[in-house]
C-alpha positions as CSV (number, residue, x, y, z in Angstrom):
1,M,-26.2,28.5,-17.6
2,K,-25.7,25.3,-15.8
3,F,-22.2,24.6,-14.4
4,L,-20.4,22.5,-11.7
5,A,-18.0,24.3,-9.3
6,D,-15.4,23.2,-6.8
7,L,-14.6,26.2,-4.6
8,H,-12.0,24.8,-2.2
9,I,-8.7,23.2,-3.2
10,H,-5.0,23.6,-2.4
11,S,-1.9,24.4,-4.5
12,K,1.5,22.6,-4.4
13,F,2.5,25.2,-1.8
14,S,0.2,23.8,0.9
15,R,1.5,21.2,3.4
16,A,1.0,17.5,2.4
17,T,-0.1,18.5,-1.2
18,S,1.0,17.0,-4.5
19,K,3.6,18.8,-6.5
20,D,1.2,18.3,-9.4
21,M,-1.3,20.8,-7.9
22,V,-0.4,23.4,-10.5
23,L,-2.7,25.3,-12.9
24,E,-1.7,23.3,-16.0
25,A,-2.6,20.1,-14.3
26,M,-5.7,21.4,-12.4
27,A,-7.4,22.6,-15.6
28,P,-7.5,19.3,-17.6
29,W,-8.4,17.3,-14.5
30,A,-11.2,19.7,-13.7
31,R,-12.5,19.1,-17.3
32,I,-12.2,15.3,-16.8
33,K,-14.2,15.6,-13.6
34,G,-17.0,17.7,-15.2
35,L,-16.1,21.0,-13.6
36,S,-16.5,24.3,-15.3
37,L,-15.2,26.3,-12.4
38,V,-12.4,25.4,-10.0
39,A,-10.8,27.3,-7.2
40,T,-7.2,28.5,-7.5
41,G,-6.5,27.9,-3.8
42,D,-3.8,29.5,-1.7
43,F,-3.9,33.1,-3.0
44,T,-2.3,34.3,0.2
45,H,1.0,32.6,-0.7
46,P,3.2,35.1,-2.5
47,E,4.9,32.7,-4.9
48,W,1.6,31.0,-5.9
49,L,0.0,34.5,-6.4
50,F,3.0,35.4,-8.6
51,L,2.5,32.3,-10.7
52,M,-1.2,32.9,-11.0
53,K,-0.6,36.4,-12.3
54,E,1.8,35.1,-14.9
55,R,-0.4,32.2,-16.1
56,L,-4.0,33.3,-15.7
57,E,-5.9,36.1,-17.5
58,P,-9.3,37.6,-16.5
59,L,-12.4,36.5,-18.4
60,G,-14.1,39.8,-17.6
61,N,-16.7,38.2,-15.3
62,G,-14.7,37.8,-12.1
63,F,-13.2,34.4,-13.2
64,L,-9.9,33.6,-14.9
65,R,-8.5,31.1,-17.4
66,L,-5.1,29.9,-18.6
67,K,-3.5,32.5,-20.8
68,N,-2.6,30.1,-23.6
69,G,-6.1,28.9,-24.2
70,A,-7.7,25.6,-23.3
71,A,-6.1,23.0,-21.0
72,P,-3.6,20.6,-22.7
73,F,-5.3,17.5,-23.9
74,D,-2.6,16.2,-26.3
75,A,-0.6,14.1,-23.8
76,P,-1.3,11.1,-21.7
77,P,-3.5,10.4,-19.8
78,F,-5.7,13.0,-21.5
79,K,-5.0,12.1,-25.1
80,G,-8.2,11.3,-26.9
81,V,-10.5,12.9,-24.3
82,P,-13.1,15.1,-26.0
83,L,-12.2,18.8,-25.9
84,P,-14.4,21.0,-23.7
85,A,-16.9,23.3,-25.2
86,R,-15.2,26.1,-23.3
87,D,-12.1,26.6,-21.2
88,V,-12.2,25.6,-17.5
89,A,-12.4,28.8,-15.5
90,F,-10.7,29.6,-12.1
91,I,-12.0,31.5,-9.2
92,L,-9.6,33.2,-6.8
93,S,-9.7,31.4,-3.5
94,S,-7.7,30.7,-0.4
95,E,-8.1,28.9,3.0
96,I,-6.7,30.4,6.2
97,S,-6.3,28.8,9.6
98,F,-6.9,31.0,12.6
99,I,-5.7,29.9,16.1
100,Y,-6.6,32.2,18.9
101,S,-8.0,32.3,22.4
102,K,-11.6,33.2,23.1
103,G,-13.9,32.5,26.0
104,G,-11.2,30.8,28.0
105,K,-10.5,28.3,25.2
106,V,-8.1,27.9,22.3
107,R,-10.0,28.2,19.1
108,K,-8.9,26.7,15.7
109,V,-11.1,27.8,12.9
110,H,-10.6,27.4,9.1
111,V,-12.3,29.7,6.6
112,M,-12.4,29.9,2.8
113,L,-12.1,33.3,1.1
114,L,-13.4,33.9,-2.5
115,A,-12.3,37.1,-4.3
116,P,-13.4,38.7,-7.6
117,D,-10.0,40.1,-8.8
118,F,-6.3,40.3,-8.0
119,E,-6.7,43.8,-6.6
120,S,-9.0,42.5,-3.8
121,V,-6.5,39.7,-3.1
122,E,-3.6,42.1,-2.9
123,R,-5.4,44.4,-0.4
124,V,-6.3,41.5,1.8
125,N,-2.8,40.0,1.7
126,A,-1.3,43.4,2.5
127,R,-3.3,43.5,5.8
128,L,-2.6,39.8,6.6
129,Q,1.1,40.2,6.2
130,A,1.2,42.3,9.3
131,V,-0.4,39.4,11.2
132,G,1.7,36.5,10.2
133,N,4.1,34.9,7.7
134,L,2.0,34.2,4.5
135,A,4.9,32.5,2.8
136,S,5.1,29.7,5.4
137,D,2.4,27.6,3.9
138,G,-0.3,27.8,1.2
139,R,-2.8,27.6,4.1
140,P,-1.2,30.1,6.5
141,I,-1.8,29.9,10.3
142,L,-2.6,33.3,11.8
143,G,-3.1,34.3,15.4
144,L,-6.1,36.5,14.7
145,D,-9.7,36.3,15.9
146,V,-11.7,35.2,12.8
147,R,-14.3,37.9,13.7
148,L,-11.6,40.5,13.2
149,F,-10.6,38.9,10.0
150,C,-14.1,39.3,8.7
151,R,-14.1,42.9,9.6
152,M,-10.8,43.3,7.8
153,V,-12.2,41.7,4.7
154,A,-15.3,43.9,4.8
155,E,-13.1,47.0,4.9
156,T,-10.5,46.0,2.2
157,A,-12.4,43.7,-0.2
158,P,-16.2,44.2,0.3
159,R,-17.0,41.9,-2.7
160,A,-15.0,39.0,-1.2
161,V,-16.9,36.1,0.4
162,V,-16.0,34.4,3.7
163,I,-17.2,30.7,4.0
164,P,-16.3,28.7,7.2
165,S,-14.6,25.5,6.0
166,H,-15.6,21.9,6.8
167,I,-17.5,23.2,9.8
168,W,-17.7,19.9,11.8
169,T,-14.1,18.7,11.6
170,P,-12.9,18.0,15.2
171,W,-9.7,19.9,15.2
172,F,-10.0,22.9,12.9
173,S,-13.5,24.2,12.3
174,L,-16.4,26.4,13.4
175,F,-18.3,23.6,15.3
176,G,-15.3,21.3,15.9
177,A,-15.5,19.2,19.1
178,N,-12.0,20.2,20.2
179,S,-11.7,23.8,19.4
180,G,-14.9,25.2,17.9
181,F,-18.1,27.0,19.0
182,D,-21.7,25.9,19.6
183,T,-23.2,28.7,17.6
184,I,-22.2,30.8,14.6
185,E,-23.0,34.0,16.6
186,E,-20.6,33.0,19.3
187,C,-17.8,32.9,16.8
188,F,-18.5,35.8,14.5
189,E,-20.5,38.1,16.8
190,E,-21.4,41.4,15.0
191,M,-19.9,40.0,11.8
192,T,-22.4,37.1,11.6
193,P,-24.5,38.8,8.9
194,M,-21.4,38.6,6.6
195,I,-21.7,34.8,6.6
196,F,-24.3,33.3,4.3
197,A,-22.7,30.0,3.3
198,L,-21.1,27.1,5.2
199,E,-19.0,24.2,3.9
200,T,-20.3,20.9,5.2
201,G,-17.0,18.9,4.7
202,L,-16.5,15.3,3.6
203,S,-17.7,13.8,6.9
204,S,-21.2,15.4,6.9
205,D,-24.0,15.9,4.3
206,P,-26.9,18.3,4.0
207,P,-29.4,16.2,5.9
208,M,-27.1,16.0,8.9
209,N,-26.6,19.8,8.9
210,R,-30.3,20.4,8.6
211,R,-30.8,18.8,12.0
212,L,-29.8,22.2,13.3
213,S,-32.6,24.7,12.6
214,A,-30.1,27.5,13.2
215,L,-28.4,26.6,9.9
216,D,-31.6,26.8,7.8
217,R,-30.8,30.2,6.5
218,Y,-27.4,29.3,5.2
219,A,-26.3,27.9,1.9
220,L,-24.6,24.5,2.4
221,V,-21.7,24.1,0.0
222,S,-19.6,21.0,-0.7
223,N,-16.1,21.1,-2.1
224,S,-13.2,18.6,-2.7
225,D,-10.5,20.3,-0.5
226,A,-8.3,18.4,-3.0
227,H,-4.6,18.0,-2.4
228,S,-4.0,16.2,-5.7
229,P,-5.5,16.8,-9.2
230,S,-7.4,13.5,-9.4
231,K,-9.4,14.4,-6.3
232,L,-10.9,17.5,-7.8
233,G,-14.7,17.5,-7.8
234,R,-15.1,14.6,-5.4
235,E,-17.5,17.0,-3.8
236,A,-18.9,20.0,-5.7
237,N,-21.8,22.4,-6.4
238,A,-24.1,22.5,-9.3
239,F,-25.6,25.9,-10.4
240,D,-28.0,27.3,-13.0
241,A,-26.9,30.9,-12.9
242,D,-25.0,33.6,-14.7
243,F,-21.5,32.2,-15.2
244,S,-19.7,35.0,-13.3
245,Y,-18.5,35.9,-9.9
246,S,-21.6,38.0,-9.2
247,G,-23.8,35.2,-10.6
248,L,-22.2,32.6,-8.3
249,V,-22.5,34.8,-5.2
250,D,-26.1,35.7,-6.0
251,A,-27.0,32.0,-6.3
252,L,-25.4,31.3,-3.0
253,R,-27.1,34.2,-1.3
254,R,-30.5,33.2,-2.7
255,N,-29.9,29.6,-1.8
256,H,-32.8,28.3,-3.8
257,P,-32.8,25.1,-5.9
258,A,-33.9,27.0,-9.0
259,R,-30.4,28.6,-9.1
260,F,-28.3,26.4,-6.7
261,L,-29.3,23.1,-8.2
262,Y,-27.7,20.5,-5.9
263,T,-24.4,19.5,-4.2
264,V,-22.3,16.5,-5.0
265,E,-21.5,14.6,-1.8
266,F,-19.4,11.8,-0.4
267,F,-21.5,9.3,1.5
268,P,-20.6,11.1,4.7
269,E,-19.5,7.8,6.4
270,E,-16.5,7.9,4.0
271,G,-15.2,11.1,5.5
272,K,-12.1,11.0,7.8
273,Y,-14.0,12.1,10.9
274,H,-17.5,10.7,10.6
275,F,-17.4,8.3,13.6
276,D,-15.7,8.7,17.0
277,G,-12.5,6.7,17.1
278,H,-8.9,6.0,17.9
279,R,-6.9,5.2,14.8
280,K,-3.9,3.8,16.6
281,C,-6.1,1.1,18.2
282,G,-8.2,0.5,15.1
283,V,-11.3,1.5,17.1
284,A,-14.3,3.2,15.4
285,C,-17.4,3.9,17.5
286,S,-20.9,5.2,16.9
287,P,-21.9,8.1,19.2
288,R,-24.0,5.7,21.3
289,E,-21.1,3.3,21.7
290,S,-18.6,6.0,22.7
291,R,-21.0,7.4,25.2
292,A,-21.3,3.9,26.7
293,T,-17.5,3.9,27.3
294,G,-17.4,7.5,28.7
295,G,-15.7,8.7,25.5
296,L,-12.6,6.5,26.2
297,C,-11.0,4.0,23.8
298,P,-12.1,0.5,24.9
299,K,-8.6,-0.8,24.1
300,C,-6.1,1.7,25.6
301,G,-8.4,3.9,27.8
302,K,-7.3,7.1,26.1
303,P,-9.9,9.7,24.9
304,L,-11.5,9.0,21.6
305,T,-11.5,11.6,18.9
306,V,-15.1,12.8,18.8
307,G,-16.4,12.5,15.3
308,V,-18.8,14.7,13.2
309,L,-21.9,12.5,13.7
310,H,-21.4,12.8,17.5
311,R,-21.0,16.5,17.4
312,V,-24.1,17.0,15.1
313,E,-26.1,15.0,17.6
314,E,-24.9,17.2,20.5
315,L,-26.1,20.4,18.8
316,A,-29.1,19.1,16.8
317,D,-32.6,20.4,17.7
318,R,-34.6,18.2,15.3
319,E,-34.4,14.5,14.3
320,T,-34.1,15.2,10.6
321,G,-34.2,18.3,8.4
322,D,-34.0,16.5,5.1
323,G,-36.9,17.2,2.8
324,L,-37.6,20.7,4.2
325,P,-39.4,22.8,1.5
326,G,-37.1,25.0,-0.6
327,R,-33.9,23.2,0.4
328,V,-31.1,22.6,-2.1
329,P,-31.0,18.8,-2.8
330,H,-27.8,16.7,-2.9
331,K,-26.5,13.6,-4.7
332,S,-24.3,11.1,-2.9
333,L,-21.7,9.7,-5.3
334,V,-18.7,7.4,-5.1
335,P,-15.6,8.5,-7.2
336,L,-15.5,6.5,-10.4
337,N,-12.0,5.2,-9.9
338,E,-13.1,3.7,-6.5
339,I,-16.0,2.0,-8.2
340,I,-13.8,0.6,-10.9
341,A,-11.2,-0.6,-8.4
342,E,-13.9,-2.6,-6.5
343,V,-15.1,-4.2,-9.7
344,L,-11.5,-5.1,-10.8
345,G,-10.4,-6.1,-7.3
346,K,-7.5,-3.5,-7.4
347,T,-6.5,-0.4,-5.6
348,P,-8.1,2.9,-6.8
349,E,-4.8,4.5,-7.8
350,C,-3.3,1.6,-9.8
351,Q,-2.6,1.9,-13.5
352,G,-5.1,-0.7,-14.6
353,V,-7.9,1.2,-12.8
354,W,-6.9,4.5,-14.5
355,E,-6.8,2.9,-17.9
356,C,-10.3,1.6,-17.5
357,Y,-11.4,5.0,-16.0
358,F,-10.2,6.9,-19.1
359,R,-11.9,4.4,-21.5
360,F,-15.2,5.5,-19.8
361,I,-14.2,9.2,-20.0
362,R,-13.4,9.0,-23.7
363,E,-16.7,7.4,-24.4
364,F,-19.0,9.5,-22.2
365,G,-17.2,12.8,-21.6
366,D,-16.6,13.4,-17.9
367,E,-16.9,11.7,-14.5
368,H,-19.8,13.6,-13.2
369,T,-21.9,12.8,-16.3
370,I,-21.0,9.1,-15.9
371,L,-21.9,9.0,-12.2
372,A,-25.1,11.1,-12.3
373,E,-26.6,11.1,-15.8
374,V,-25.6,8.5,-18.3
375,P,-28.2,5.7,-18.6
376,V,-27.0,2.5,-17.0
377,A,-27.8,0.6,-20.3
378,D,-25.3,2.9,-22.1
379,L,-22.7,2.4,-19.5
380,A,-23.1,-1.4,-19.8
381,R,-21.8,-1.2,-23.4
382,L,-18.3,-0.8,-22.1
383,A,-16.4,-3.6,-20.3
384,P,-16.4,-4.4,-17.5
385,E,-20.2,-4.5,-17.4
386,R,-20.2,-4.6,-13.6
387,V,-19.2,-0.9,-13.6
388,A,-22.7,-0.1,-14.9
389,E,-24.3,-2.3,-12.2
390,A,-22.1,-0.6,-9.6
391,V,-23.1,2.9,-10.7
392,D,-26.8,1.8,-10.6
393,R,-26.4,0.5,-7.1
394,M,-24.6,3.7,-6.0
395,R,-27.4,5.9,-7.5
396,R,-29.9,4.0,-5.4
397,G,-27.8,4.3,-2.2
398,L,-27.1,0.6,-2.0
399,V,-23.6,0.8,-0.6
400,R,-21.9,-0.3,2.6
401,V,-19.4,2.0,4.3
402,A,-16.9,1.3,7.0
403,P,-17.1,4.7,8.7
404,G,-14.0,7.0,8.7
405,H,-12.7,8.0,12.1
406,D,-9.8,9.9,13.7
407,G,-8.3,11.0,10.4
408,E,-8.8,7.8,8.5
409,Y,-11.1,7.7,5.5
410,G,-14.0,5.3,5.5
411,T,-14.2,2.4,3.0
412,V,-17.1,2.2,0.5
413,R,-18.3,-1.1,-0.9
414,V,-20.9,-1.1,-3.6
415,F,-21.3,-4.9,-3.7
416,G,-21.9,-6.2,-0.2
417,G,-25.4,-5.6,0.9
418,D,-28.8,-4.2,-0.1
419,A,-29.3,-1.8,2.8
420,P,-28.7,1.8,1.7
421,A,-26.1,3.9,3.5
422,G,-27.5,6.2,6.1
423,A,-27.5,6.2,9.9
424,C,-24.4,4.4,11.0
425,S,-24.5,1.4,13.3
426,S,-22.1,-0.7,15.2
427,Q,-22.2,-3.3,12.5
428,L,-20.8,-0.8,10.0
429,S,-17.9,0.0,12.4
430,L,-17.0,-3.7,12.3
431,F,-17.2,-3.9,8.4
């Protein structure tokens, strides 16, 4: 069966996360976004794990659902939204931060862990409790070599899946400019065969990752890393596979577009670390521009934060890998509330934007269907009509993006030019 999955989110127990990141809010928002499967996040946190055991029940396929049936749709803002054909399912997941020394350098690597049942989670948590304080944060920081963590998972929960998170982020990732590695093998050594999927992160997309031939054999997944319910599904993965834990894992291992249909992506320029930059000085630079200044901020002279695009160019061994045969395709989409905000001339989180947003949801079902599938002529039946025009332009890649840099999101504009988003330029940095 076809389904959309978001495999990386955080609960209210993670730092800088909304108090609304609870199961009863995640489920209806996942439905609104078009997701059939959403991660639980943070299963290493003892209080969150206790709450999950209280409120979720196994579906018998490696996924779980809310015990009291479907997500609540009888209260604002969900009142009047069409009920889902089936309950939103959850998959046990967590993200862990590893900080350790290797090769004479401090390494900071984040990984996701997917698990098929609570028993596997408990065995992993029991081992990790000896390493660090799991109750300190929903995404705990542990002083353990990630290679040894993989060995631990293989011994205690062999059906669990380890996926390196947002692999290009400068500060905390596999290939991060400030604390990462140049190859997967350098990081995981003899445990490298355990890794078969990589998370691209918001600041990169599959074509960027395919510039490294060493990544050709890996499934490239995209997830929201959401810290609030309305951000669920902003990046996601579409499958046509058995709706089960084993079906999901098999589709990722096979990494073929017949089963792993496509990923939903940000335009990568919108991610927080796409360009090099210095946020305090308001400086965003393309790799070419930052090389010209020796990697220093042209305003204050301090080192720029090296962005994802720069790091990809450092490690790339081909000009482009997009269009390689057998590759899983992708769709670059702009969140619907951002599109509506531009049309209305308001901020994406204001009440007027959400009122308009839910009119479209009640009419057409869910956000992903609106952004990717509903004919533009049908969308134009609802006011304001420019939302339909904006969706059409987005589908054709006719957007302008002021690239994100040094922890600040980029800004997308659908109306503002007819050149499609793609390779960044100095003009974009001055948008």
